[in-house]
C-alpha positions in Angstrom: 75.1 120.4 87.4 73.8 123.6 89.1 73.1 123.5 92.9 69.6 124.4 92.8 68.6 122.0 89.6 65.6 120.0 90.6 65.9 116.2 91.0 65.7 114.6 87.7 63.0 111.8 87.0 63.5 109.7 84.0 60.3 108.3 82.6 60.5 105.5 80.1 57.2 105.2 78.5 56.2 104.9 74.8 52.6 106.0 75.3 52.6 109.8 73.8 49.3 110.6 76.2 51.1 109.2 79.1 54.4 110.6 78.3 52.7 114.0 78.2 50.7 113.4 81.5 53.5 112.3 83.5 55.7 115.2 82.0 53.4 117.8 83.8 52.4 116.0 86.6 55.3 116.5 88.8 56.6 120.1 89.0 58.7 119.5 91.7 61.1 117.2 89.4 62.9 117.7 86.3 61.2 115.1 84.0 63.1 113.6 81.2 61.2 111.4 78.9 62.2 108.2 76.9 60.2 106.0 74.7 62.5 103.1 73.9 65.7 101.2 74.8 68.2 103.5 73.4 66.6 106.7 74.1 66.3 105.5 78.0 70.3 104.5 78.0 71.0 107.7 76.7 69.1 109.7 78.8 70.5 107.4 81.7 74.1 108.5 80.7 73.4 112.0 80.1 71.3 113.1 83.0 72.1 110.4 85.8 68.7 110.4 87.2 68.2 109.3 90.9 64.5 107.7 90.1 63.2 106.0 87.1 59.6 104.8 86.1 59.8 102.1 83.6 57.0 100.6 81.6 57.8 97.1 80.8 55.9 97.2 77.8 58.2 98.8 75.4 58.7 98.7 71.5 59.7 96.2 69.7 57.7 94.3 72.4 54.9 96.3 73.4 52.6 93.7 74.5 55.2 91.7 76.3 58.2 92.4 79.1 61.3 91.3 77.4 62.4 94.7 76.4 61.4 96.3 79.6 63.6 93.8 81.5 66.3 94.4 78.9 66.2 98.1 79.9 66.2 97.5 83.7 69.2 94.9 83.5 70.8 97.6 81.7 69.9 100.3 84.3 71.1 98.1 87.1 74.4 97.4 85.2 75.2 101.0 84.5 74.1 102.7 87.6 73.0 100.3 90.2 72.1 102.7 92.9 69.0 104.1 90.7 65.8 103.7 92.0 63.6 101.9 89.4 59.7 102.0 89.6 58.3 99.5 86.9 54.6 99.3 85.7 53.1 96.4 84.2 50.4 97.1 81.4 48.7 93.7 81.6 48.5 93.8 85.8 50.7 91.0 85.8 51.9 91.1 89.5 54.4 88.0 88.6 56.2 90.4 86.3 56.5 93.2 88.8 58.0 90.8 91.4 60.5 89.5 88.7 61.5 93.3 88.2 62.1 93.5 91.9 64.2 90.4 91.9 66.4 91.9 89.4 66.8 95.1 91.4 63.8 97.5 90.8 62.9 99.6 94.0 59.1 99.3 93.7 56.2 98.6 91.1 52.6 100.0 90.1 50.0 98.8 88.1 48.0 100.4 85.0 45.9 102.6 84.8 48.2 105.1 86.4 47.1 106.7 89.7 49.3 110.0 89.3 48.9 110.7 93.2 49.8 107.1 94.0 52.8 106.9 91.7 53.7 110.5 92.8 54.2 109.3 96.7 56.0 106.1 95.4 58.5 108.4 93.4 58.9 110.7 96.3 59.7 108.1 98.6 62.3 106.8 96.1 64.1 110.1 96.1 63.8 110.5 99.9 65.4 107.2 100.0 68.2 108.2 97.5 69.1 111.3 99.5 69.3 109.0 102.8 71.6 106.5 100.9 74.0 109.5 99.6 74.2 110.8 103.1 75.0 107.4 104.7 77.7 106.9 101.6 79.1 110.3 102.4 79.1 109.6 106.4 80.9 106.3 105.6 83.5 108.1 103.3 84.0 110.7 106.2 83.9 108.4 108.9 86.6 106.1 107.2 89.0 109.1 106.6 88.3 110.2 110.1 89.6 106.9 111.3 92.6 106.4 109.2 96.0 107.2 111.0 99.7 106.7 110.2 98.9 106.5 106.5 96.6 103.5 106.1 95.8 102.1 109.8 92.2 102.2 110.4 91.3 102.4 114.1 89.0 104.6 116.3 90.8 102.6 119.5 92.5 105.2 121.8 94.9 102.4 122.5 95.8 102.0 118.9 95.8 105.9 117.9 98.3 106.0 121.1 100.4 103.4 119.2 100.1 105.2 116.0 101.3 108.5 117.6 104.3 107.1 119.2 105.4 105.5 115.7 105.1 108.9 113.9 107.2 110.5 117.0 110.1 108.0 116.5 109.8 107.7 112.7 112.1 110.5 112.1 114.7 109.8 114.9 116.6 107.1 113.1 116.4 104.8 116.4 115.7 101.2 116.1 112.0 100.2 116.8 110.8 96.8 118.2 107.0 96.1 117.7 105.5 93.5 120.2 102.2 91.7 119.5 100.4 88.8 118.7 100.1 87.3 115.5 98.0 89.3 113.0 97.9 92.5 115.0 99.4 94.6 111.9 102.8 94.8 113.0 103.9 95.1 109.3 101.2 97.5 108.3 102.9 99.5 111.3 106.3 99.0 110.2 105.4 100.4 106.7 103.9 103.4 108.3 106.7 104.3 110.5 109.0 104.0 107.0 106.6 106.3 105.1 106.6 108.9 108.4 110.4 108.8 108.1 113.1 110.6 106.0 113.6 107.3 104.3 110.3 107.4 102.8 111.6 107.6 99.4 114.0 104.5 99.7 112.7 100.8 99.8 110.7 99.0 102.3 112.1 95.2 102.7 110.1 92.8 104.9 111.2 89.5 105.7 109.5 86.8 108.1 112.3 85.0 109.9 110.3 82.4 111.2 109.3 81.4 107.3 112.9 80.7 106.0 114.8 77.6 107.3 117.7 78.4 109.6 120.0 77.2 106.5 119.0 79.9 104.1 118.3 82.6 106.5 121.6 84.0 106.7 122.0 84.2 102.9 118.7 85.5 102.8 119.6 88.4 105.0 123.2 89.1 104.0 123.4 87.5 100.4 126.1 85.7 99.2 128.9 85.2 96.5 128.8 83.1 93.5 130.1 80.0 94.2 129.7 80.5 98.0 127.6 76.9 98.3 126.1 74.5 96.1 123.5 76.3 94.1 125.2 79.6 94.4 125.4 80.4 90.6 125.5 84.0 90.7 126.1 86.6 93.4 123.0 88.0 95.1 122.4 90.8 97.2 120.9 90.0 100.6 117.7 91.8 102.3 119.8 94.2 104.4 121.5 95.2 101.0 118.2 95.6 99.2 116.9 98.0 101.7 120.0 100.4 101.7 118.7 103.8 102.3 115.3 102.7 103.5 113.8 100.3 106.0 114.2 96.6 106.9 111.6 95.1 108.7 112.6 91.9 110.4 109.3 90.3 111.5 109.5 87.2 114.0 113.1 88.1 114.9 112.8 85.8 118.1 113.4 83.1 115.4 117.0 84.2 114.4 119.2 81.5 115.5 121.8 82.3 117.7 125.0 82.4 115.3 123.2 84.5 113.0 122.4 86.8 115.8 126.1 87.7 116.2 126.3 88.7 112.6 123.3 90.9 112.8 124.8 92.4 115.9 128.0 93.1 114.2 125.9 94.9 111.3 124.2 97.2 113.8 127.3 98.1 115.3 129.5 98.7 112.4 126.8 99.4 109.4 128.8 96.7 107.4 127.8 93.3 105.9 129.9 90.4 104.3 128.2 88.4 102.0 127.9 84.6 102.4 131.4 83.3 100.8 132.9 87.0 100.6 135.6 88.6 102.1 134.7 92.1 101.6 133.1 94.3 104.0 130.1 96.2 102.1 128.7 99.5 104.0 125.1 99.7 104.0 122.7 102.5 105.7 119.6 100.3 106.5 117.3 101.1 109.4 116.3 97.9 111.0 112.5 97.6 112.2 111.7 94.2 114.2 108.4 92.7 115.5 107.9 89.4 117.4 105.1 87.8 119.4 107.7 85.9 121.5 108.5 87.1 125.3 112.5 88.0 124.2 113.2 88.7 127.8 112.3 85.3 128.6 114.3 84.3 125.8 117.4 86.1 127.2 117.2 84.5 130.4 116.8 80.9 128.7 120.1 81.7 126.5 117.9 81.7 123.2 118.1 85.2 122.7 121.3 87.9 122.7 120.9 90.5 125.3 123.4 92.9 123.7 121.4 92.5 120.4 117.8 92.9 122.2 119.1 96.4 123.5 120.5 97.2 119.9 117.1 96.3 118.3 114.7 97.6 121.2 115.7 101.4 121.4 112.1 101.8 121.2 109.5 99.0 122.2 106.0 99.6 120.9 103.3 97.2 122.4 100.5 96.6 120.1 97.0 95.9 121.5 95.2 92.8 120.1 92.0 93.2 118.3 89.7 92.2 121.3 91.2 95.2 123.2 90.4 97.6 120.5 86.7 98.4 121.3 84.8 99.2 118.3 87.5 98.7 115.9 86.4 95.1 114.6 83.3 96.6 113.0 85.4 99.7 111.5 87.9 97.2 110.0 85.0 94.8 108.9 83.5 97.5 106.9 86.7 98.4 105.3 87.3 94.8 104.5 83.9 94.2 103.2 83.9 97.2 100.7 87.6 96.3 99.4 86.4 92.5 99.0 83.0 93.4 97.3 84.5 95.4 94.7 87.2 92.8 93.8 85.0 89.6 94.3 81.1 90.0 94.8 79.9 93.9 93.7 76.1 92.6 94.9 77.2 92.8 98.5 76.6 96.2 100.1 76.9 95.8 103.6 76.4 93.7 106.8 73.2 92.5 108.2 72.6 93.5 111.8 73.3 90.2 113.3 76.4 90.2 111.4 77.4 93.5 112.9 76.6 91.9 116.2 78.6 88.8 116.1 81.7 90.8 114.7 81.2 93.2 118.0 81.0 90.2 120.1 83.8 88.0 118.9 87.2 87.8 120.5 89.0 87.4 117.8 92.0 85.4 118.8 93.5 85.6 115.3 93.2 89.3 115.4 93.0 91.4 112.3 94.0 88.9 110.0 91.4 86.4 111.1 88.7 89.3 110.5 90.1 89.9 107.3 89.8 86.2 106.1 86.3 86.0 107.9 84.7 88.9 106.0 86.7 87.8 102.5 85.0 84.3 103.0 81.4 86.0 103.9 81.7 88.1 100.9 82.2 85.1 98.5 79.5 83.1 100.4 76.7 85.8 100.7 73.8 85.2 98.4 72.0 88.7 98.9 73.2 92.3 99.5 73.9 92.0 103.0 76.3 89.5 104.6 74.7 87.6 107.5 76.2 86.0 110.5 75.9 82.6 108.9 78.1 84.0 106.2 80.7 85.0 108.6 80.5 81.3 110.1 80.8 83.0 113.6 79.0 81.9 116.9 78.4 84.7 119.3 80.9 84.7 122.1 80.3 84.3 125.8 80.0 87.5 127.8 83.2 88.5 129.3 83.9 88.1 132.7 84.3 91.2 134.9 87.7 91.2 136.5 87.1 94.2 138.5 85.4 94.3 141.7 85.4 98.3 142.1 81.7 98.8 140.9 82.5 102.6 139.6 85.5 101.5 137.6 83.6 98.2 136.3 80.7 100.5 135.3 82.8 103.1 133.6 84.6 100.3 131.7 81.6 99.1 130.5 80.3 102.5 129.3 83.3 103.1 127.5 83.3 99.9 125.6 79.7 100.3 124.7 79.7 103.8 123.6 82.7 102.6 121.3 80.6 100.0 119.7 77.8 102.1 119.1 79.7 104.9 117.6 81.4 102.2 115.1 78.2 100.7 114.2 76.5 104.2 113.5 79.7 105.5 111.4 80.2 108.3 114.3 76.8 109.6 113.9 75.9 111.3 117.4 71.9 111.0 116.7 72.2 107.2 115.7 74.5 106.3 118.3 72.2 108.2 120.9 69.2 106.2 119.5 71.3 102.6 119.7 72.1 103.6 123.4 68.6 104.4 124.1 69.8 107.7 125.6 69.4 111.5 124.2 71.9 113.3 122.6 73.0 115.6 125.4 73.5 112.5 127.5 75.4 111.2 124.8 77.3 114.3 124.6 78.3 114.5 128.3 79.4 110.9 128.3 81.6 111.6 125.4 83.1 114.4 127.3 83.3 112.6 130.6 85.2 109.5 129.1 87.1 111.8 126.4 85.8 109.8 123.6 86.4 111.2 120.1 83.5 110.7 117.6 
């Protein structure tokens, strides 16, 4: 399509006189005429009009609305972002309201007032431009907020984590990720693998807490045929399966002490022996591990080997909880909504203001995993286009207590938090952020520079 082409207006009307009148009424649009369902759908596919005017009384039912509603349903199925303006030749307001409920943008009644209809059409085109710009900003914002491959964040704390992982990815050192459950440890481990020289090899993940102690050794190191009851064939373990790549050991603190000895031997010698085997097998696997437990306390209690800890934790990366990543809950919620809506409920297009407010206010004790589950539930439960606070089944959190007595420090911390929230809400748009905060754009720019916040 040429860059200077006029906006396309599709007029679906079977009256030849009205067709001619509407064809020449709007010289600022490229008007395409269709007189029945087949030609209307063909024009929709060929021209992709932003706005459509639709007479509900079309042949073969010119005195009713069945054919008009069939065309409306087809438009909404093929191109749901189209602004459809319907007309009823009988002044039947009920039909117009029914059309709105089925996805129409607006309605007008015959006889046609060209000027009044022109205002409705221009308003619809203006709204289309705004919506397309918002979609562009959302896509741009999502791209800008993605680090380490797939990690979505705008919080400096998390960006710092991602940059640390990127720096150590190619070094080959053992990395330990410390963070609460649901903070995205496996996603970070996968990002480390993808940024390393082993990206072409396998990435294998195992949750050590989810496997019974009696089976964990076989799961990690594999077993020979006949090694124990039920071992009907020789099976590779996860360490061997990850040869040439990366093995992610989640909840490494749950590995029992006897198995810790065997894991330490592998890290020192880079060879393994399968359960029931007598042959040393050389394996080139990088270990990345994670835990939410305090391993230093476990070492003092004799529950975790100190020498293994230092082998596994050459680099320790601490992952902040979602409550510490100001602005990220909204960014992540929007990303989850987009994904789940496409899979489960395409009618859902976004969050209502009360839903965004409660996402911002909640302290997310279950971190990203809790947020993901809440959004999935909300998308399934939502009746309209926008997810509400009720759909999320969340109550607003109590205001957090100030734990800083220094007034200047407390004020700066509050400013940073609120600005990040506003930036996330407005998809990084400076004008919208300033409006949300009730300040001018120059003032906002000064604050962004003062607090070293990036949009």
